[in-house]
Backbone as CSV, one residue per row, in Angstrom:
resi,resn,N_x,N_y,N_z,CA_x,CA_y,CA_z,C_x,C_y,C_z
1,MET,0.891,-1.219,0.056,0.014,0.071,0.039,0.895,1.205,0.055
2,LYS,0.510,2.191,-0.668,1.208,3.472,-0.740,0.667,4.342,0.359
3,LEU,1.559,5.365,0.820,1.213,6.319,1.874,-0.103,7.017,1.658
4,ASN,-0.327,7.518,0.357,-1.515,8.247,-0.008,-2.759,7.404,0.236
5,GLY,-2.636,6.180,-0.166,-3.755,5.151,0.120,-4.074,5.024,1.625
6,LEU,-3.155,4.981,2.537,-3.383,4.902,3.868,-3.975,6.134,4.315
7,PHE,-3.544,7.339,3.895,-4.187,8.670,4.343,-5.713,8.601,3.818
8,ILE,-5.888,8.105,2.760,-7.233,8.183,2.159,-8.153,7.160,3.074
9,ILE,-7.682,6.088,3.300,-8.491,5.066,4.076,-8.707,5.634,5.441
10,THR,-7.648,6.195,6.035,-7.818,6.806,7.392,-8.800,7.944,7.385
11,ALA,-8.751,8.818,6.350,-9.662,9.946,6.255,-11.060,9.528,6.115
12,ILE,-11.245,8.440,5.324,-12.615,7.814,5.179,-13.244,7.443,6.488
13,LEU,-12.446,6.635,7.265,-12.765,6.198,8.615,-13.073,7.321,9.506
14,GLY,-12.308,8.470,9.393,-12.442,9.606,10.195,-13.709,10.260,9.965
15,LEU,-14.019,10.374,8.646,-15.303,11.008,8.198,-16.502,10.193,8.607
16,PHE,-16.462,8.811,8.439,-17.492,8.006,8.901,-17.745,8.161,10.414
17,PHE,-16.852,7.847,11.128,-17.079,8.036,12.671,-17.265,9.408,13.104
18,GLY,-16.663,10.386,12.455,-16.847,11.702,12.953,-18.263,12.224,12.627
19,ILE,-18.735,11.845,11.490,-20.183,12.338,11.114,-21.232,11.596,12.056
20,LEU,-21.049,10.262,12.264,-21.938,9.601,13.247,-21.863,10.162,14.672
21,MET,-20.715,10.442,15.065,-20.545,10.924,16.475,-21.201,12.343,16.650
22,LEU,-21.016,13.058,15.470,-21.533,14.493,15.606,-23.119,14.618,15.410
23,ILE,-23.601,13.679,14.546,-25.131,13.686,14.410,-25.949,12.842,15.332
24,ILE,-25.352,11.764,15.662,-26.180,10.879,16.635,-25.196,10.196,17.759
25,PRO,-24.718,11.110,18.581,-23.676,10.568,19.486,-24.264,9.586,20.509
26,GLY,-25.468,9.735,20.947,-26.183,8.854,21.933,-26.286,7.471,21.320
27,GLN,-26.829,7.460,20.139,-27.171,6.098,19.376,-25.771,5.550,19.062
28,PHE,-24.819,6.305,18.670,-23.498,5.770,18.277,-22.881,5.008,19.511
29,PHE,-22.986,5.695,20.654,-22.297,5.022,21.785,-23.153,3.717,22.341
30,GLU,-24.477,3.882,22.123,-25.370,2.722,22.530,-25.013,1.585,21.720
31,PHE,-24.556,1.737,20.433,-24.184,0.605,19.529,-23.190,-0.267,20.292
32,TYR,-22.321,0.415,20.981,-21.122,-0.170,21.677,-21.442,-0.652,23.100
33,GLY,-22.740,-0.467,23.445,-23.111,-0.842,24.817,-23.109,0.178,25.829
34,GLY,-22.851,1.381,25.458,-22.725,2.544,26.362,-23.925,3.464,26.400
35,GLU,-23.978,4.274,27.441,-24.995,5.235,27.555,-24.436,6.573,27.875
36,LEU,-24.887,7.679,27.263,-24.229,9.012,27.291,-25.220,9.870,28.061
37,THR,-24.630,10.718,28.986,-25.375,11.791,29.575,-25.279,12.911,28.560
38,ASN,-25.778,14.198,28.902,-25.561,15.300,27.910,-24.207,15.722,27.873
39,ALA,-23.507,15.577,29.068,-22.064,15.900,29.095,-21.248,15.026,28.129
40,GLY,-21.670,13.723,28.189,-20.933,12.745,27.333,-21.229,12.980,25.823
41,LYS,-22.549,13.363,25.579,-22.805,13.704,24.092,-22.022,14.953,23.584
42,TYR,-21.903,15.922,24.570,-21.102,17.061,24.280,-19.678,16.695,23.855
43,ASN,-19.063,15.924,24.831,-17.668,15.440,24.573,-17.501,14.635,23.376
44,GLY,-18.507,13.682,22.999,-18.521,12.930,21.988,-18.571,13.770,20.635
45,GLN,-19.275,14.901,20.665,-19.324,15.792,19.582,-18.004,16.577,19.374
46,LEU,-17.373,16.782,20.526,-15.979,17.525,20.384,-15.028,16.487,19.769
47,VAL,-15.060,15.301,20.164,-14.221,14.250,19.558,-14.593,14.118,17.985
48,ALA,-15.856,14.203,17.709,-16.300,14.164,16.255,-15.674,15.271,15.529
49,ALA,-15.553,16.488,16.070,-14.923,17.598,15.376,-13.501,17.265,15.210
50,ALA,-12.759,16.611,16.128,-11.393,16.384,15.973,-11.262,15.272,14.858
51,TYR,-12.173,14.287,14.867,-12.068,13.327,13.714,-12.228,13.946,12.437
52,LEU,-13.121,14.764,12.322,-13.450,15.526,10.921,-12.283,16.352,10.571
53,GLY,-11.755,16.992,11.497,-10.483,17.870,11.270,-9.261,16.893,10.768
54,PHE,-9.144,15.857,11.486,-8.128,14.947,11.315,-8.257,14.293,9.712
55,ALA,-9.504,14.033,9.419,-9.867,13.484,8.068,-9.549,14.574,7.033
56,ALA,-9.815,15.837,7.277,-9.540,16.946,6.302,-8.015,16.996,6.182
57,LEU,-7.314,17.045,7.220,-5.867,17.034,7.274,-5.260,15.922,6.370
58,LEU,-5.786,14.778,6.604,-5.247,13.632,5.818,-5.529,13.702,4.312
59,LEU,-6.713,14.217,3.974,-7.052,14.352,2.564,-6.195,15.420,1.851
60,ILE,-5.899,16.448,2.614,-5.003,17.522,1.980,-3.560,16.932,1.917
61,ALA,-3.177,16.135,2.899,-1.832,15.517,3.070,-1.474,14.612,1.815
62,THR,-2.530,14.175,1.110,-2.293,13.275,-0.009,-1.492,14.018,-1.159
63,LYS,-1.508,15.327,-1.025,-0.873,16.170,-2.027,0.472,16.590,-1.528
64,ALA,0.835,16.323,-0.351,2.098,16.802,0.317,3.327,15.915,-0.424
65,LYS,4.299,16.522,-0.830,5.422,15.870,-1.428,6.516,16.017,-0.617
66,GLU,6.643,16.935,0.268,7.882,17.152,1.219,7.937,16.098,2.278
67,ALA,9.119,15.341,2.370,9.231,14.285,3.314,9.085,14.753,4.692
68,LYS,9.537,15.825,5.068,9.305,16.328,6.461,7.789,16.556,6.797
69,ALA,7.036,17.033,5.839,5.622,17.137,6.134,5.045,15.729,6.240
70,GLN,5.179,14.860,5.333,4.764,13.517,5.444,5.111,12.943,6.729
71,GLN,6.329,12.980,7.136,6.800,12.390,8.313,6.123,13.022,9.687
72,ALA,5.809,14.295,9.665,5.064,14.765,10.716,3.667,14.253,10.867
73,ILE,2.994,14.093,9.640,1.695,13.621,9.701,1.762,11.930,10.043
74,ILE,2.644,11.341,9.650,2.803,9.992,10.016,2.976,9.761,11.468
75,ILE,3.850,10.490,12.066,4.144,10.444,13.504,2.903,10.861,14.182
76,GLY,2.332,11.956,13.836,1.169,12.467,14.654,-0.036,11.352,14.605
77,SER,-0.250,10.783,13.480,-1.174,9.822,13.253,-0.793,8.473,14.087
78,LEU,0.416,8.181,14.058,0.949,6.937,14.813,0.635,7.130,16.351
79,VAL,0.986,8.317,16.844,0.662,8.671,18.312,-0.850,8.480,18.525
80,HIS,-1.701,9.054,17.690,-3.215,8.972,17.856,-3.628,7.471,17.828
81,PHE,-2.982,6.633,17.003,-3.549,5.373,16.839,-2.940,4.510,18.040
82,ILE,-1.730,4.761,18.471,-1.127,3.994,19.666,-2.065,4.186,20.892
83,VAL,-2.249,5.415,21.170,-3.088,5.877,22.335,-4.540,5.382,22.180
84,GLY,-5.159,5.351,21.010,-6.446,4.853,20.797,-6.389,3.377,20.892
85,LEU,-5.418,2.692,20.558,-5.442,1.255,20.668,-5.264,0.843,22.226
86,ILE,-4.420,1.536,22.874,-4.358,1.250,24.427,-5.742,1.614,25.048
87,VAL,-6.291,2.695,24.738,-7.624,2.989,25.395,-8.618,1.996,25.037
88,SER,-8.832,1.704,23.734,-9.897,0.788,23.350,-9.639,-0.578,23.866
89,LEU,-8.479,-1.108,23.986,-8.131,-2.368,24.516,-8.349,-2.353,25.917
90,ARG,-8.110,-1.432,26.757,-8.266,-1.359,28.107,-9.752,-1.501,28.450
91,TRP,-10.602,-0.610,27.783,-12.037,-0.608,27.933,-12.727,-2.019,27.665
92,GLN,-12.110,-2.588,26.584,-12.598,-3.901,26.026,-12.373,-5.011,27.066
93,ILE,-11.086,-4.916,27.611,-10.698,-6.046,28.600,-11.515,-5.837,29.848
94,LEU,-11.729,-4.538,30.280,-12.503,-4.387,31.469,-13.906,-4.711,31.431
95,GLY,-14.447,-5.066,30.061,-15.802,-5.470,29.841,-16.778,-4.402,29.882
96,GLU,-16.348,-3.203,29.654,-17.253,-1.958,29.629,-17.832,-1.704,28.389
97,VAL,-17.365,-2.457,27.325,-17.898,-2.314,25.933,-18.340,-3.698,25.465
98,ASN,-19.289,-3.614,24.711,-19.713,-4.968,24.091,-18.869,-5.548,22.983
99,VAL,-19.219,-6.587,22.382,-18.470,-7.124,21.526,-18.059,-6.344,20.260
100,TRP,-18.782,-5.408,19.888,-18.525,-4.542,18.845,-17.255,-3.706,19.135
101,GLY,-16.893,-3.471,20.387,-15.676,-2.779,20.757,-14.522,-3.400,20.139
102,TRP,-14.476,-4.730,19.868,-13.306,-5.332,19.255,-13.040,-4.816,17.934
103,THR,-14.048,-4.194,17.204,-13.869,-3.661,15.819,-13.000,-2.455,16.079
104,THR,-13.213,-1.719,17.096,-12.299,-0.457,17.296,-10.974,-0.904,17.673
105,VAL,-10.765,-1.929,18.440,-9.397,-2.451,18.833,-8.784,-2.904,17.477
106,GLY,-9.598,-3.535,16.667,-8.877,-4.018,15.424,-8.547,-2.901,14.438
107,ILE,-9.435,-1.934,14.345,-9.040,-0.755,13.457,-7.851,-0.069,14.066
108,PHE,-7.801,0.265,15.346,-6.717,0.954,15.827,-5.423,0.165,15.707
109,GLY,-5.557,-1.150,15.971,-4.358,-1.979,15.788,-3.797,-2.033,14.426
110,LEU,-4.745,-2.206,13.517,-4.165,-2.221,12.051,-3.502,-0.854,11.656
111,LEU,-4.253,0.232,12.082,-3.694,1.496,11.555,-2.464,1.776,12.323
112,THR,-2.327,1.404,13.642,-0.975,1.470,14.298,0.040,0.825,13.550
113,LEU,-0.140,-0.518,13.100,0.869,-1.138,12.376,1.217,-0.429,11.015
114,ALA,0.202,0.053,10.428,0.484,0.673,9.072,1.265,1.978,9.262
115,TYR,0.918,2.826,10.296,1.676,4.059,10.432,2.978,3.842,10.898
116,ALA,3.034,2.704,11.783,4.410,2.328,12.365,5.348,2.016,11.205
117,TYR,4.881,1.280,10.201,5.617,0.830,8.977,5.996,2.058,8.258
118,PHE,5.179,2.958,7.928,5.579,4.151,7.292,6.445,5.046,8.075
119,ALA,6.313,4.994,9.392,7.256,5.913,10.212,8.739,5.350,10.017
120,VAL,8.950,4.028,9.892,10.217,3.422,9.797,10.622,3.688,8.297
121,THR,9.906,3.314,7.308,10.392,3.328,5.861,10.535,4.807,5.461
122,LYS,9.555,5.668,5.814,9.691,7.029,5.298,10.803,7.722,6.058
123,LYS,11.143,7.418,7.306,12.286,8.013,7.955,13.594,7.490,7.209
124,ALA,13.705,6.272,6.995,14.916,5.792,6.153,14.848,6.487,4.838
125,GLN,13.797,6.529,4.160,13.817,7.205,2.869,14.229,8.722,2.920
126,ALA,13.668,9.441,3.955,14.068,10.802,4.152,15.542,10.907,4.477
127,GLY,16.111,10.045,5.209,17.509,9.997,5.476,18.439,9.893,4.106
128,ASN,17.899,8.902,3.414,18.486,8.755,1.929,18.364,9.942,1.061
129,ASP,17.283,10.679,1.097,17.057,11.786,0.371,17.966,12.907,0.833
130,ASP,18.114,13.047,2.185,19.035,14.132,2.696,20.491,13.766,2.313
131,ARG,20.930,12.592,2.304,22.202,12.193,1.903,22.439,12.492,0.438
132,GLN,21.579,12.225,-0.381,21.573,12.482,-1.863,21.688,13.960,-2.023
133,ALA,20.878,14.714,-1.380,20.965,16.141,-1.546,22.222,16.705,-1.258
134,GLY,22.854,16.122,-0.145,24.109,16.641,0.216,25.197,16.327,-0.711
135,GLU,25.117,15.067,-1.387,26.154,14.725,-2.395,25.974,15.482,-3.578
136,ALA,24.725,15.924,-3.912,24.545,16.663,-5.248,25.097,18.137,-5.105
137,VAL,25.288,18.571,-3.882,25.799,19.985,-3.715,27.281,20.169,-4.031
């Protein structure tokens, strides 16, 4: 998979979950076996705003050609997915989320692996590009 493909897949997921959490936060969390107060709905909609912003950033990033910009987006995304994986796995193990919560663990796990892969390969590629640029001078 190419990096732009990963950005697009991640953006689609962000748009999907962001729109659902924005429009129907209560029903969205009920699907996972949870119940939200008004404060929970408020916070869910704030998270939705972050997901939608994240999706927009990733869609715009598909046009980024500079290695440093790509690396910043990769590392930021990797941090997001590592933390999300830890949080979702914790709540799943505690039994506070129904069986559908495992889908979230799976999504965060797969995206963590994908962004970790690109963090390593793009860092190596950026290092090679820097050395080649130095040799060209």
